[in-house]
N, C-alpha and C positions, 0 to 999 in steps of 0.2 A: 266380621266386617261391620255389622251394626254398632259394635262397641267402638270401633275406630271413628265412625261417623259421629257418635255421641261425644267422644272425647275431642275430636279435631274438626268436626263439622262446623260450618258457618252458622252462627247463631243469629236469630232475628234481632234486629236492633229495637231498643225500647222506643215507643213513640215520643216525639218531641212534645213539649208543653202545648204548642199550638195544635198539633194533631189530637192530643188528648182533649183539649178544650173543644175542638170541633166535634169529636165523638160524643162528648157529654152534652153539648148543646143540641146535637141531632136527636139524642134520646129524649131530652127535655121537650124539644119542639114536637116530637111525635106524641108525647104524653099530653101536651097542651092541645094538640089538634083534635083530640077525641071530643072536646067540648065545643068545637067551632063548626059552624056551617060554612064550608069552603065556597059554595056557590054564592052565598050571601056576601062573604068576604070579597070575592072577586068583583062584585057589583059596586062596592062602596070603597073608594080610595081612602076615605077618612078611617074606616075600620082597618084597612091594610096598614096604615101608618100607626095605628094604635097597637096592632099585633107586632109590627116591627119594633116599636118603642119598648114593648113588653119584653121581647126577646133580647133587645140590646141591653136592657137592664140586667137580664140574666148574664149576658156576655160580659158586661162590665164587672159584675160581682165575681164571676168565675175568673176573669182576667186578673183581678186584684189578688185572688187566692193563689193563682198560679204564677204570679209576678210577671205577667206579660207586659211588654211595653205597648205604647200607643199603636205602633205599626202592626204588631202581632194581633192586638185586639181588633183593629180595623180589618185585618185579614180574615179573622174568624167571622166577623159580621158580613163581609162581602161573600164569603163562601155560603153562609147561612142564607143570604138574600138570593143567591143563585140557585141554591138547592130548593128552598121552600117557596120562593116567589118567581122562579124561572127568570130571574133578572140577570142577563149576561153581564160579565164583569165590565164590558165596554159601555154599559148603560149606568154604571154606578158612579159616574163622574160627579154628580151632585150629592154624593154621599155625605160630605162634610156639612152641606146645607141641611140635609135630612137629619143628621145627628144633632145639629144645633137646635132644630125644631123639637127634638125629644126633650131638650132641657128648657127651652124658652116658651113653648106653647103649653099652657096649663093642662089641657086635655091629654096631650101626649106625655107630658111629664108624669101625670097620674099613672099612666100605664108603665112608663119607664121604672118608676119607683115600685110599683106593684110587682113588676118582673123581678126586681132585685129580691124583694121579700119572699115571693113565692118560690123562686129558684133556691134561695137559702134553705127554706123549709124542706123542699124536695130533695136537695142534694145532701144537706148536712143532717137533717132529722128524719130522712126517709119517709116523708109525708107524701104518700102516693096519690092522695086526693088533691093536694095543693095545685097541681097544674090545671085542674078543672076550673079554677078561679078565673082564668082568662075568659072562658066562655061566659061566666057569670058577669064579669066586668063589661064585656061587649054588650050583653043584653041590658045592662044597667045604664050605660052611657051611650 
């Protein structure tokens, strides 16, 4: 009977590129959180925006690697926001404004670019220490 299930059983589908991106970003976010004081982060919105920009940089880099379109990339970011900042999807209406700030505001852009670089080293070069740079950047700026 087990042989029949093996041959004819329903196989699990492979995760979509968006699902794969979400899982990778979740692991990256957990790795970066080890160097962050979460209580401190909750008290200062500017720090929250820096952390968001950092992770959006990672999402942008990964989205390019996985060939996600803008909608898919935005979806990964919205799920990240809901998961790590407890921001319900209904409150993400100003997300395009927030994303524009990541590019236009020099302070947030610094974190956005750092997120791209750190993520690349973590994901492609298996640099397990790289995510700790987020905490160092937050302490520096």
